[in-house]
PyMOL Python script that loads the backbone (N, CA, C, O; Angstrom):
from pymol import cmd

cmd.read_pdbstr("""\
ATOM      1  N   UNK A   1      -8.457  -0.782 -22.926  1.00  0.00           N
ATOM      2  CA  UNK A   1      -7.772  -0.036 -22.257  1.00  0.00           C
ATOM      3  C   UNK A   1      -6.564   0.462 -22.769  1.00  0.00           C
ATOM      4  O   UNK A   1      -5.639  -0.346 -22.690  1.00  0.00           O
ATOM      5  N   UNK A   2      -6.275   1.626 -23.305  1.00  0.00           N
ATOM      6  CA  UNK A   2      -5.442   2.237 -24.183  1.00  0.00           C
ATOM      7  C   UNK A   2      -4.268   2.496 -23.214  1.00  0.00           C
ATOM      8  O   UNK A   2      -4.430   2.755 -22.021  1.00  0.00           O
ATOM      9  N   UNK A   3      -2.985   2.396 -23.875  1.00  0.00           N
ATOM     10  CA  UNK A   3      -1.653   2.662 -23.317  1.00  0.00           C
ATOM     11  C   UNK A   3      -1.621   3.963 -22.513  1.00  0.00           C
ATOM     12  O   UNK A   3      -1.009   3.963 -21.445  1.00  0.00           O
ATOM     13  N   UNK A   4      -2.226   5.059 -22.937  1.00  0.00           N
ATOM     14  CA  UNK A   4      -1.975   6.149 -22.139  1.00  0.00           C
ATOM     15  C   UNK A   4      -2.808   6.128 -20.784  1.00  0.00           C
ATOM     16  O   UNK A   4      -2.483   6.835 -19.830  1.00  0.00           O
ATOM     17  N   UNK A   5      -4.005   5.194 -20.759  1.00  0.00           N
ATOM     18  CA  UNK A   5      -4.870   5.087 -19.508  1.00  0.00           C
ATOM     19  C   UNK A   5      -4.023   4.331 -18.618  1.00  0.00           C
ATOM     20  O   UNK A   5      -4.127   4.586 -17.418  1.00  0.00           O
ATOM     21  N   UNK A   6      -3.090   3.326 -19.039  1.00  0.00           N
ATOM     22  CA  UNK A   6      -2.079   2.544 -18.257  1.00  0.00           C
ATOM     23  C   UNK A   6      -1.039   3.292 -17.640  1.00  0.00           C
ATOM     24  O   UNK A   6      -0.623   3.135 -16.492  1.00  0.00           O
ATOM     25  N   UNK A   7      -0.661   4.089 -18.454  1.00  0.00           N
ATOM     26  CA  UNK A   7       0.524   4.857 -18.183  1.00  0.00           C
ATOM     27  C   UNK A   7      -0.106   5.866 -16.959  1.00  0.00           C
ATOM     28  O   UNK A   7       0.451   5.961 -15.865  1.00  0.00           O
ATOM     29  N   UNK A   8      -1.130   6.473 -17.248  1.00  0.00           N
ATOM     30  CA  UNK A   8      -1.862   7.471 -16.236  1.00  0.00           C
ATOM     31  C   UNK A   8      -2.127   6.680 -14.864  1.00  0.00           C
ATOM     32  O   UNK A   8      -1.754   7.152 -13.790  1.00  0.00           O
ATOM     33  N   UNK A   9      -2.720   5.584 -14.951  1.00  0.00           N
ATOM     34  CA  UNK A   9      -2.818   4.776 -13.754  1.00  0.00           C
ATOM     35  C   UNK A   9      -1.393   4.292 -13.019  1.00  0.00           C
ATOM     36  O   UNK A   9      -1.357   4.286 -11.789  1.00  0.00           O
ATOM     37  N   UNK A  10      -0.510   3.987 -13.604  1.00  0.00           N
ATOM     38  CA  UNK A  10       0.805   3.730 -13.155  1.00  0.00           C
ATOM     39  C   UNK A  10       1.448   4.820 -12.605  1.00  0.00           C
ATOM     40  O   UNK A  10       1.988   4.663 -11.510  1.00  0.00           O
ATOM     41  N   UNK A  11       1.512   6.248 -13.330  1.00  0.00           N
ATOM     42  CA  UNK A  11       1.754   7.282 -13.066  1.00  0.00           C
ATOM     43  C   UNK A  11       1.279   7.726 -11.600  1.00  0.00           C
ATOM     44  O   UNK A  11       2.028   8.297 -10.807  1.00  0.00           O
ATOM     45  N   UNK A  12       0.034   7.417 -11.353  1.00  0.00           N
ATOM     46  CA  UNK A  12      -0.860   7.885 -10.054  1.00  0.00           C
ATOM     47  C   UNK A  12      -0.069   7.042  -9.003  1.00  0.00           C
ATOM     48  O   UNK A  12       0.434   7.572  -8.013  1.00  0.00           O
ATOM     49  N   UNK A  13       0.028   5.553  -9.294  1.00  0.00           N
ATOM     50  CA  UNK A  13       0.396   4.804  -8.509  1.00  0.00           C
ATOM     51  C   UNK A  13       1.887   5.049  -7.892  1.00  0.00           C
ATOM     52  O   UNK A  13       2.103   4.964  -6.683  1.00  0.00           O
ATOM     53  N   UNK A  14       2.810   5.336  -8.775  1.00  0.00           N
ATOM     54  CA  UNK A  14       3.988   5.641  -8.460  1.00  0.00           C
ATOM     55  C   UNK A  14       4.169   7.014  -7.570  1.00  0.00           C
ATOM     56  O   UNK A  14       4.942   7.137  -6.620  1.00  0.00           O
ATOM     57  N   UNK A  15       3.284   8.013  -8.091  1.00  0.00           N
ATOM     58  CA  UNK A  15       3.104   9.346  -7.363  1.00  0.00           C
ATOM     59  C   UNK A  15       2.885   8.714  -5.688  1.00  0.00           C
ATOM     60  O   UNK A  15       3.765   8.846  -4.837  1.00  0.00           O
ATOM     61  N   UNK A  16       1.736   8.114  -5.456  1.00  0.00           N
ATOM     62  CA  UNK A  16       1.335   7.832  -4.187  1.00  0.00           C
ATOM     63  C   UNK A  16       2.417   6.884  -3.644  1.00  0.00           C
ATOM     64  O   UNK A  16       2.727   7.048  -2.464  1.00  0.00           O
ATOM     65  N   UNK A  17       2.921   6.096  -4.210  1.00  0.00           N
ATOM     66  CA  UNK A  17       3.920   5.444  -3.420  1.00  0.00           C
ATOM     67  C   UNK A  17       5.015   6.114  -3.027  1.00  0.00           C
ATOM     68  O   UNK A  17       5.554   5.946  -1.934  1.00  0.00           O
ATOM     69  N   UNK A  18       5.479   7.083  -4.098  1.00  0.00           N
ATOM     70  CA  UNK A  18       6.554   8.087  -3.592  1.00  0.00           C
ATOM     71  C   UNK A  18       6.350   8.884  -2.436  1.00  0.00           C
ATOM     72  O   UNK A  18       7.199   9.067  -1.564  1.00  0.00           O
ATOM     73  N   UNK A  19       5.004   9.434  -2.454  1.00  0.00           N
ATOM     74  CA  UNK A  19       4.713  10.365  -1.220  1.00  0.00           C
ATOM     75  C   UNK A  19       4.590   9.461  -0.032  1.00  0.00           C
ATOM     76  O   UNK A  19       5.151   9.881   0.980  1.00  0.00           O
ATOM     77  N   UNK A  20       4.032   8.415   0.051  1.00  0.00           N
ATOM     78  CA  UNK A  20       4.147   7.111   1.290  1.00  0.00           C
ATOM     79  C   UNK A  20       5.346   7.095   1.715  1.00  0.00           C
ATOM     80  O   UNK A  20       5.633   7.483   2.847  1.00  0.00           O
ATOM     81  N   UNK A  21       6.294   6.602   0.792  1.00  0.00           N
ATOM     82  CA  UNK A  21       7.525   6.361   1.462  1.00  0.00           C
ATOM     83  C   UNK A  21       8.515   7.321   1.634  1.00  0.00           C
ATOM     84  O   UNK A  21       9.544   7.100   2.273  1.00  0.00           O
ATOM     85  N   UNK A  22       8.242   8.426   1.070  1.00  0.00           N
ATOM     86  CA  UNK A  22       8.996   9.876   1.533  1.00  0.00           C
ATOM     87  C   UNK A  22       8.693  10.208   3.013  1.00  0.00           C
ATOM     88  O   UNK A  22       9.458  10.689   3.849  1.00  0.00           O
ATOM     89  N   UNK A  23       7.229   9.793   3.159  1.00  0.00           N
ATOM     90  CA  UNK A  23       7.000  10.400   4.661  1.00  0.00           C
ATOM     91  C   UNK A  23       7.343   9.414   5.668  1.00  0.00           C
ATOM     92  O   UNK A  23       7.053   9.732   6.822  1.00  0.00           O
ATOM     93  N   UNK A  24       7.884   8.310   5.490  1.00  0.00           N
ATOM     94  CA  UNK A  24       8.597   7.325   6.158  1.00  0.00           C
ATOM     95  C   UNK A  24      10.139   7.245   6.417  1.00  0.00           C
ATOM     96  O   UNK A  24      10.779   6.802   7.371  1.00  0.00           O
ATOM     97  N   UNK A  25      10.550   7.889   5.113  1.00  0.00           N
ATOM     98  CA  UNK A  25      11.962   7.465   5.008  1.00  0.00           C
ATOM     99  C   UNK A  25      12.725   8.902   5.427  1.00  0.00           C
ATOM    100  O   UNK A  25      13.768   8.870   6.079  1.00  0.00           O
ATOM    101  N   UNK A  26      12.185  10.015   5.047  1.00  0.00           N
ATOM    102  CA  UNK A  26      12.741  11.379   5.132  1.00  0.00           C
ATOM    103  C   UNK A  26      13.151  11.575   6.830  1.00  0.00           C
ATOM    104  O   UNK A  26      14.311  11.817   7.166  1.00  0.00           O
ATOM    105  N   UNK A  27      12.151  11.447   7.717  1.00  0.00           N
ATOM    106  CA  UNK A  27      12.537  11.750   9.093  1.00  0.00           C
ATOM    107  C   UNK A  27      13.825  10.614   9.588  1.00  0.00           C
ATOM    108  O   UNK A  27      14.822  10.944  10.229  1.00  0.00           O
ATOM    109  N   UNK A  28      13.552   9.440   9.180  1.00  0.00           N
ATOM    110  CA  UNK A  28      14.653   8.384   9.432  1.00  0.00           C
ATOM    111  C   UNK A  28      15.932   8.792   8.770  1.00  0.00           C
ATOM    112  O   UNK A  28      16.986   8.468   9.317  1.00  0.00           O
ATOM    113  N   UNK A  29      15.952   9.417   7.736  1.00  0.00           N
ATOM    114  CA  UNK A  29      17.218  10.043   6.981  1.00  0.00           C
ATOM    115  C   UNK A  29      17.850  11.106   7.864  1.00  0.00           C
ATOM    116  O   UNK A  29      19.043  11.205   8.150  1.00  0.00           O
ATOM    117  N   UNK A  30      16.742  11.962   8.284  1.00  0.00           N
ATOM    118  CA  UNK A  30      17.282  13.111   8.978  1.00  0.00           C
ATOM    119  C   UNK A  30      17.754  12.986  10.223  1.00  0.00           C
ATOM    120  O   UNK A  30      18.611  13.806  10.549  1.00  0.00           O
ATOM    121  N   UNK A  31      17.332  11.946  11.236  1.00  0.00           N
ATOM    122  CA  UNK A  31      17.894  11.200  12.498  1.00  0.00           C
ATOM    123  C   UNK A  31      19.030  10.551  12.234  1.00  0.00           C
ATOM    124  O   UNK A  31      19.966  10.763  13.005  1.00  0.00           O
ATOM    125  N   UNK A  32      19.201   9.763  11.285  1.00  0.00           N
ATOM    126  CA  UNK A  32      20.389   9.271  10.957  1.00  0.00           C
ATOM    127  C   UNK A  32      21.657  10.186  10.693  1.00  0.00           C
ATOM    128  O   UNK A  32      22.794   9.937  11.093  1.00  0.00           O
ATOM    129  N   UNK A  33      21.267  11.282   9.954  1.00  0.00           N
ATOM    130  CA  UNK A  33      22.186  12.357   9.868  1.00  0.00           C
ATOM    131  C   UNK A  33      22.620  12.883  11.268  1.00  0.00           C
ATOM    132  O   UNK A  33      23.757  12.833  11.737  1.00  0.00           O
ATOM    133  N   UNK A  34      21.663  13.322  11.763  1.00  0.00           N
ATOM    134  CA  UNK A  34      21.990  14.071  13.105  1.00  0.00           C
ATOM    135  C   UNK A  34      22.808  12.794  13.928  1.00  0.00           C
ATOM    136  O   UNK A  34      23.902  13.073  14.420  1.00  0.00           O
ATOM    137  N   UNK A  35      22.380  11.669  14.044  1.00  0.00           N
ATOM    138  CA  UNK A  35      23.086  10.637  14.709  1.00  0.00           C
ATOM    139  C   UNK A  35      24.642  10.676  14.261  1.00  0.00           C
ATOM    140  O   UNK A  35      25.549  10.781  15.087  1.00  0.00           O
ATOM    141  N   UNK A  36      24.878  10.569  12.719  1.00  0.00           N
ATOM    142  CA  UNK A  36      26.125  10.527  12.326  1.00  0.00           C
ATOM    143  C   UNK A  36      26.919  11.665  12.743  1.00  0.00           C
ATOM    144  O   UNK A  36      28.070  11.520  13.155  1.00  0.00           O
ATOM    145  N   UNK A  37      26.376  12.738  12.657  1.00  0.00           N
ATOM    146  CA  UNK A  37      27.286  13.978  12.868  1.00  0.00           C
ATOM    147  C   UNK A  37      27.629  13.850  14.420  1.00  0.00           C
ATOM    148  O   UNK A  37      28.727  14.220  14.836  1.00  0.00           O
ATOM    149  N   UNK A  38      26.630  13.299  15.286  1.00  0.00           N
ATOM    150  CA  UNK A  38      26.955  13.318  16.728  1.00  0.00           C
ATOM    151  C   UNK A  38      28.350  12.409  16.910  1.00  0.00           C
ATOM    152  O   UNK A  38      29.238  12.578  17.745  1.00  0.00           O
ATOM    153  N   UNK A  39      28.274  11.554  16.029  1.00  0.00           N
ATOM    154  CA  UNK A  39      29.113  10.167  16.341  1.00  0.00           C
ATOM    155  C   UNK A  39      30.674  10.891  16.008  1.00  0.00           C
ATOM    156  O   UNK A  39      31.708  10.786  16.668  1.00  0.00           O
ATOM    157  N   UNK A  40      30.427  11.645  14.748  1.00  0.00           N
ATOM    158  CA  UNK A  40      31.765  12.145  14.132  1.00  0.00           C
ATOM    159  C   UNK A  40      32.114  13.256  15.210  1.00  0.00           C
ATOM    160  O   UNK A  40      33.295  13.361  15.543  1.00  0.00           O
ATOM    161  N   UNK A  41      31.271  13.998  15.711  1.00  0.00           N
ATOM    162  CA  UNK A  41      32.150  14.965  16.730  1.00  0.00           C
ATOM    163  C   UNK A  41      32.473  14.126  17.851  1.00  0.00           C
ATOM    164  O   UNK A  41      33.669  14.339  18.052  1.00  0.00           O
ATOM    165  N   UNK A  42      32.053  13.272  18.706  1.00  0.00           N
ATOM    166  CA  UNK A  42      32.408  12.616  19.594  1.00  0.00           C
ATOM    167  C   UNK A  42      33.515  11.302  19.417  1.00  0.00           C
ATOM    168  O   UNK A  42      34.135  10.766  20.336  1.00  0.00           O
ATOM    169  N   UNK A  43      33.565  10.979  18.074  1.00  0.00           N
ATOM    170  CA  UNK A  43      34.391   9.750  17.701  1.00  0.00           C
ATOM    171  C   UNK A  43      34.098   8.602  18.379  1.00  0.00           C
ATOM    172  O   UNK A  43      34.917   7.766  18.761  1.00  0.00           O
ATOM    173  N   UNK A  44      32.772   8.577  18.537  1.00  0.00           N
ATOM    174  CA  UNK A  44      32.281   7.242  18.939  1.00  0.00           C
ATOM    175  C   UNK A  44      31.700   6.215  17.594  1.00  0.00           C
ATOM    176  O   UNK A  44      30.789   6.527  16.827  1.00  0.00           O
ATOM    177  N   UNK A  45      32.264   5.305  17.571  1.00  0.00           N
ATOM    178  CA  UNK A  45      32.100   4.671  16.248  1.00  0.00           C
ATOM    179  C   UNK A  45      31.306   3.158  16.377  1.00  0.00           C
ATOM    180  O   UNK A  45      31.674   2.060  15.960  1.00  0.00           O
ATOM    181  N   UNK A  46      30.305   3.473  16.979  1.00  0.00           N
ATOM    182  CA  UNK A  46      29.384   2.420  17.097  1.00  0.00           C
ATOM    183  C   UNK A  46      28.225   2.235  16.341  1.00  0.00           C
ATOM    184  O   UNK A  46      27.311   3.052  16.449  1.00  0.00           O
ATOM    185  N   UNK A  47      28.111   1.053  15.417  1.00  0.00           N
ATOM    186  CA  UNK A  47      27.304   0.897  14.352  1.00  0.00           C
ATOM    187  C   UNK A  47      25.948   0.849  14.902  1.00  0.00           C
ATOM    188  O   UNK A  47      25.140   1.576  14.325  1.00  0.00           O
ATOM    189  N   UNK A  48      25.539   0.191  15.840  1.00  0.00           N
ATOM    190  CA  UNK A  48      24.285   0.195  16.354  1.00  0.00           C
ATOM    191  C   UNK A  48      23.530   1.376  16.948  1.00  0.00           C
ATOM    192  O   UNK A  48      22.315   1.533  17.072  1.00  0.00           O
ATOM    193  N   UNK A  49      24.599   2.211  17.304  1.00  0.00           N
ATOM    194  CA  UNK A  49      23.773   3.689  17.701  1.00  0.00           C
ATOM    195  C   UNK A  49      22.742   4.275  16.868  1.00  0.00           C
ATOM    196  O   UNK A  49      21.760   4.860  17.325  1.00  0.00           O
ATOM    197  N   UNK A  50      23.008   4.091  15.511  1.00  0.00           N
ATOM    198  CA  UNK A  50      22.306   4.737  14.636  1.00  0.00           C
ATOM    199  C   UNK A  50      20.859   3.964  14.460  1.00  0.00           C
ATOM    200  O   UNK A  50      19.822   4.579  14.211  1.00  0.00           O
ATOM    201  N   UNK A  51      20.922   2.645  14.609  1.00  0.00           N
ATOM    202  CA  UNK A  51      19.921   1.860  14.444  1.00  0.00           C
ATOM    203  C   UNK A  51      18.609   2.080  15.466  1.00  0.00           C
ATOM    204  O   UNK A  51      17.503   1.781  15.018  1.00  0.00           O
ATOM    205  N   UNK A  52      18.697   2.513  16.605  1.00  0.00           N
ATOM    206  CA  UNK A  52      17.853   2.513  17.453  1.00  0.00           C
ATOM    207  C   UNK A  52      17.070   3.888  17.085  1.00  0.00           C
ATOM    208  O   UNK A  52      15.857   3.889  16.873  1.00  0.00           O
ATOM    209  N   UNK A  53      17.718   4.834  17.038  1.00  0.00           N
ATOM    210  CA  UNK A  53      16.898   6.100  16.760  1.00  0.00           C
ATOM    211  C   UNK A  53      16.249   6.006  15.307  1.00  0.00           C
ATOM    212  O   UNK A  53      15.270   6.722  15.095  1.00  0.00           O
ATOM    213  N   UNK A  54      16.689   5.230  14.355  1.00  0.00           N
ATOM    214  CA  UNK A  54      16.182   5.183  13.262  1.00  0.00           C
ATOM    215  C   UNK A  54      14.677   4.515  13.255  1.00  0.00           C
ATOM    216  O   UNK A  54      13.656   4.746  12.607  1.00  0.00           O
ATOM    217  N   UNK A  55      15.009   3.636  14.221  1.00  0.00           N
ATOM    218  CA  UNK A  55      13.805   2.320  14.395  1.00  0.00           C
ATOM    219  C   UNK A  55      12.689   3.248  14.842  1.00  0.00           C
ATOM    220  O   UNK A  55      11.631   3.366  14.223  1.00  0.00           O
ATOM    221  N   UNK A  56      12.996   3.899  15.958  1.00  0.00           N
ATOM    222  CA  UNK A  56      12.278   4.534  17.068  1.00  0.00           C
ATOM    223  C   UNK A  56      11.388   5.699  16.229  1.00  0.00           C
ATOM    224  O   UNK A  56      10.192   5.873  16.461  1.00  0.00           O
ATOM    225  N   UNK A  57      12.221   6.556  15.112  1.00  0.00           N
ATOM    226  CA  UNK A  57      11.371   7.727  14.560  1.00  0.00           C
ATOM    227  C   UNK A  57      10.602   7.055  13.419  1.00  0.00           C
ATOM    228  O   UNK A  57       9.579   7.573  12.972  1.00  0.00           O
ATOM    229  N   UNK A  58      11.117   5.841  12.923  1.00  0.00           N
ATOM    230  CA  UNK A  58      10.155   5.292  12.072  1.00  0.00           C
ATOM    231  C   UNK A  58       8.759   4.820  12.358  1.00  0.00           C
ATOM    232  O   UNK A  58       7.808   4.965  11.590  1.00  0.00           O
ATOM    233  N   UNK A  59       8.721   4.172  13.675  1.00  0.00           N
ATOM    234  CA  UNK A  59       7.690   3.687  14.505  1.00  0.00           C
ATOM    235  C   UNK A  59       6.926   4.991  14.700  1.00  0.00           C
ATOM    236  O   UNK A  59       5.859   5.106  14.098  1.00  0.00           O
ATOM    237  N   UNK A  60       7.279   5.812  15.340  1.00  0.00           N
ATOM    238  CA  UNK A  60       6.698   7.078  15.605  1.00  0.00           C
ATOM    239  C   UNK A  60       5.925   7.793  14.551  1.00  0.00           C
ATOM    240  O   UNK A  60       4.806   8.278  14.713  1.00  0.00           O
ATOM    241  N   UNK A  61       6.839   7.817  13.129  1.00  0.00           N
ATOM    242  CA  UNK A  61       5.956   8.512  12.105  1.00  0.00           C
ATOM    243  C   UNK A  61       4.959   7.355  11.514  1.00  0.00           C
ATOM    244  O   UNK A  61       4.043   7.756  10.797  1.00  0.00           O
ATOM    245  N   UNK A  62       5.064   5.993  11.753  1.00  0.00           N
ATOM    246  CA  UNK A  62       3.904   5.232  11.365  1.00  0.00           C
ATOM    247  C   UNK A  62       2.869   5.249  12.287  1.00  0.00           C
ATOM    248  O   UNK A  62       1.747   4.950  11.878  1.00  0.00           O
ATOM    249  N   UNK A  63       3.077   5.630  13.806  1.00  0.00           N
ATOM    250  CA  UNK A  63       1.992   5.890  14.462  1.00  0.00           C
ATOM    251  C   UNK A  63       1.263   7.185  14.173  1.00  0.00           C
ATOM    252  O   UNK A  63       0.036   7.283  14.190  1.00  0.00           O
ATOM    253  N   UNK A  64       2.039   8.096  13.927  1.00  0.00           N
ATOM    254  CA  UNK A  64       1.404   9.499  13.825  1.00  0.00           C
ATOM    255  C   UNK A  64       0.610   9.681  12.527  1.00  0.00           C
ATOM    256  O   UNK A  64      -0.563  10.052  12.484  1.00  0.00           O
ATOM    257  N   UNK A  65       1.483   9.337  11.329  1.00  0.00           N
ATOM    258  CA  UNK A  65       1.105   9.527   9.818  1.00  0.00           C
ATOM    259  C   UNK A  65       0.278   8.295   9.454  1.00  0.00           C
ATOM    260  O   UNK A  65      -0.421   8.421   8.449  1.00  0.00           O
ATOM    261  N   UNK A  66       0.232   7.070  10.127  1.00  0.00           N
ATOM    262  CA  UNK A  66      -0.406   6.000   9.689  1.00  0.00           C
ATOM    263  C   UNK A  66      -1.919   6.151   9.308  1.00  0.00           C
ATOM    264  O   UNK A  66      -2.361   5.614   8.292  1.00  0.00           O
ATOM    265  N   UNK A  67      -2.589   6.790  10.031  1.00  0.00           N
ATOM    266  CA  UNK A  67      -4.015   7.415   9.544  1.00  0.00           C
ATOM    267  C   UNK A  67      -4.232   7.813   8.121  1.00  0.00           C
ATOM    268  O   UNK A  67      -5.017   7.272   7.342  1.00  0.00           O
ATOM    269  N   UNK A  68      -3.498   8.753   7.891  1.00  0.00           N
ATOM    270  CA  UNK A  68      -3.392   9.678   6.763  1.00  0.00           C
ATOM    271  C   UNK A  68      -2.739   8.755   5.614  1.00  0.00           C
ATOM    272  O   UNK A  68      -3.233   8.792   4.487  1.00  0.00           O
ATOM    273  N   UNK A  69      -1.841   8.083   5.839  1.00  0.00           N
ATOM    274  CA  UNK A  69      -1.240   7.146   4.896  1.00  0.00           C
ATOM    275  C   UNK A  69      -2.500   6.049   4.562  1.00  0.00           C
ATOM    276  O   UNK A  69      -2.705   5.695   3.401  1.00  0.00           O
ATOM    277  N   UNK A  70      -3.262   5.585   5.612  1.00  0.00           N
ATOM    278  CA  UNK A  70      -4.171   4.458   5.085  1.00  0.00           C
ATOM    279  C   UNK A  70      -5.101   5.172   4.334  1.00  0.00           C
ATOM    280  O   UNK A  70      -5.423   4.712   3.239  1.00  0.00           O
ATOM    281  N   UNK A  71      -5.677   6.402   4.800  1.00  0.00           N
ATOM    282  CA  UNK A  71      -6.843   7.020   3.819  1.00  0.00           C
ATOM    283  C   UNK A  71      -6.252   7.515   2.710  1.00  0.00           C
ATOM    284  O   UNK A  71      -7.111   7.752   1.860  1.00  0.00           O
ATOM    285  N   UNK A  72      -5.202   7.765   2.362  1.00  0.00           N
ATOM    286  CA  UNK A  72      -4.462   8.101   0.933  1.00  0.00           C
ATOM    287  C   UNK A  72      -4.593   6.685   0.109  1.00  0.00           C
ATOM    288  O   UNK A  72      -4.906   6.652  -1.081  1.00  0.00           O
ATOM    289  N   UNK A  73      -4.347   5.658   0.806  1.00  0.00           N
ATOM    290  CA  UNK A  73      -4.474   4.284   0.077  1.00  0.00           C
ATOM    291  C   UNK A  73      -5.740   3.977  -0.062  1.00  0.00           C
ATOM    292  O   UNK A  73      -6.103   3.499  -1.138  1.00  0.00           O
ATOM    293  N   UNK A  74      -6.641   4.176   0.949  1.00  0.00           N
ATOM    294  CA  UNK A  74      -8.102   3.688   0.560  1.00  0.00           C
ATOM    295  C   UNK A  74      -8.750   4.448  -0.348  1.00  0.00           C
ATOM    296  O   UNK A  74      -9.643   3.931  -1.020  1.00  0.00           O
ATOM    297  N   UNK A  75      -8.433   5.692  -0.501  1.00  0.00           N
ATOM    298  CA  UNK A  75      -9.163   6.972  -1.561  1.00  0.00           C
ATOM    299  C   UNK A  75      -8.374   6.448  -2.850  1.00  0.00           C
ATOM    300  O   UNK A  75      -9.122   6.365  -3.824  1.00  0.00           O
ATOM    301  N   UNK A  76      -7.365   6.163  -3.040  1.00  0.00           N
ATOM    302  CA  UNK A  76      -6.625   5.709  -4.320  1.00  0.00           C
ATOM    303  C   UNK A  76      -7.461   4.614  -4.737  1.00  0.00           C
ATOM    304  O   UNK A  76      -8.037   4.643  -5.824  1.00  0.00           O
ATOM    305  N   UNK A  77      -7.598   3.285  -3.631  1.00  0.00           N
ATOM    306  CA  UNK A  77      -8.160   2.208  -4.185  1.00  0.00           C
ATOM    307  C   UNK A  77      -9.560   2.247  -4.482  1.00  0.00           C
ATOM    308  O   UNK A  77     -10.078   1.586  -5.383  1.00  0.00           O
ATOM    309  N   UNK A  78     -10.150   3.007  -3.735  1.00  0.00           N
ATOM    310  CA  UNK A  78     -11.522   3.294  -3.933  1.00  0.00           C
ATOM    311  C   UNK A  78     -12.010   4.212  -5.145  1.00  0.00           C
ATOM    312  O   UNK A  78     -13.181   4.136  -5.518  1.00  0.00           O
ATOM    313  N   UNK A  79     -11.047   5.134  -5.795  1.00  0.00           N
ATOM    314  CA  UNK A  79     -11.297   5.813  -6.854  1.00  0.00           C
ATOM    315  C   UNK A  79     -10.794   4.777  -8.116  1.00  0.00           C
ATOM    316  O   UNK A  79     -11.294   4.858  -9.238  1.00  0.00           O
ATOM    317  N   UNK A  80     -10.007   4.048  -7.858  1.00  0.00           N
ATOM    318  CA  UNK A  80      -9.294   2.986  -9.159  1.00  0.00           C
ATOM    319  C   UNK A  80     -10.758   1.886  -9.406  1.00  0.00           C
ATOM    320  O   UNK A  80     -11.204   1.585 -10.514  1.00  0.00           O
ATOM    321  N   UNK A  81     -11.334   1.407  -8.026  1.00  0.00           N
ATOM    322  CA  UNK A  81     -12.534   0.550  -8.445  1.00  0.00           C
ATOM    323  C   UNK A  81     -13.668   1.316  -8.936  1.00  0.00           C
ATOM    324  O   UNK A  81     -14.516   0.737  -9.615  1.00  0.00           O
ATOM    325  N   UNK A  82     -13.761   2.376  -8.708  1.00  0.00           N
ATOM    326  CA  UNK A  82     -14.995   3.278  -9.077  1.00  0.00           C
ATOM    327  C   UNK A  82     -14.678   3.527 -10.820  1.00  0.00           C
ATOM    328  O   UNK A  82     -15.649   3.555 -11.575  1.00  0.00           O
ATOM    329  N   UNK A  83     -13.425   3.683 -11.315  1.00  0.00           N
ATOM    330  CA  UNK A  83     -13.074   3.920 -12.624  1.00  0.00           C
ATOM    331  C   UNK A  83     -12.836   2.878 -13.286  1.00  0.00           C
ATOM    332  O   UNK A  83     -12.452   3.055 -14.443  1.00  0.00           O
ATOM    333  N   UNK A  84     -12.971   1.560 -12.818  1.00  0.00           N
ATOM    334  CA  UNK A  84     -12.932   0.372 -13.599  1.00  0.00           C
ATOM    335  C   UNK A  84     -13.723   0.481 -14.978  1.00  0.00           C
ATOM    336  O   UNK A  84     -13.184   0.267 -16.064  1.00  0.00           O
ATOM    337  N   UNK A  85     -15.104   0.850 -14.812  1.00  0.00           N
ATOM    338  CA  UNK A  85     -16.033   0.796 -16.054  1.00  0.00           C
ATOM    339  C   UNK A  85     -15.438   1.729 -17.159  1.00  0.00           C
ATOM    340  O   UNK A  85     -15.464   1.487 -18.366  1.00  0.00           O
ATOM    341  N   UNK A  86     -15.017   2.589 -16.692  1.00  0.00           N
ATOM    342  CA  UNK A  86     -14.468   3.988 -17.708  1.00  0.00           C
ATOM    343  C   UNK A  86     -13.077   3.133 -18.064  1.00  0.00           C
ATOM    344  O   UNK A  86     -13.070   2.836 -19.259  1.00  0.00           O
ATOM    345  N   UNK A  87     -12.251   2.800 -17.560  1.00  0.00           N
ATOM    346  CA  UNK A  87     -10.941   2.276 -17.846  1.00  0.00           C
ATOM    347  C   UNK A  87     -10.951   1.012 -18.867  1.00  0.00           C
ATOM    348  O   UNK A  87     -10.052   0.917 -19.702  1.00  0.00           O
ATOM    349  N   UNK A  88     -11.874   0.147 -18.794  1.00  0.00           N
ATOM    350  CA  UNK A  88     -12.093  -0.762 -19.636  1.00  0.00           C
ATOM    351  C   UNK A  88     -12.848  -0.522 -20.860  1.00  0.00           C
ATOM    352  O   UNK A  88     -12.848  -1.302 -21.812  1.00  0.00           O
ATOM    353  N   UNK A  89     -13.479   0.558 -20.812  1.00  0.00           N
ATOM    354  CA  UNK A  89     -13.993   0.811 -22.135  1.00  0.00           C
ATOM    355  C   UNK A  89     -15.576   1.262 -22.222  1.00  0.00           C
ATOM    356  O   UNK A  89     -16.092   1.497 -23.315  1.00  0.00           O
TER     357      UNK A  89
END
""", "prot")
cmd.dss("prot")
cmd.show_as("cartoon", "prot")
cmd.util.cbc("prot")
cmd.orient("prot")
């Protein structure tokens, strides 16, 4: 296995991880920003107020996008297993 092959596989892995993590974290970041703006406007300084909406939106995203995320992981793993003979040499 050449170093270029290892780097290509690692690059594809990191890209997949980045897409999957972004799909979860970006909605939570957006909701956290909205709640923070609400807190700043109303002068409510409760730390736990941001936790519940972020948790809810994260669970909602996992329920909605979970099958898509799982299919991406399965297809990547299947492709990686199928490419093992070509990767080894």
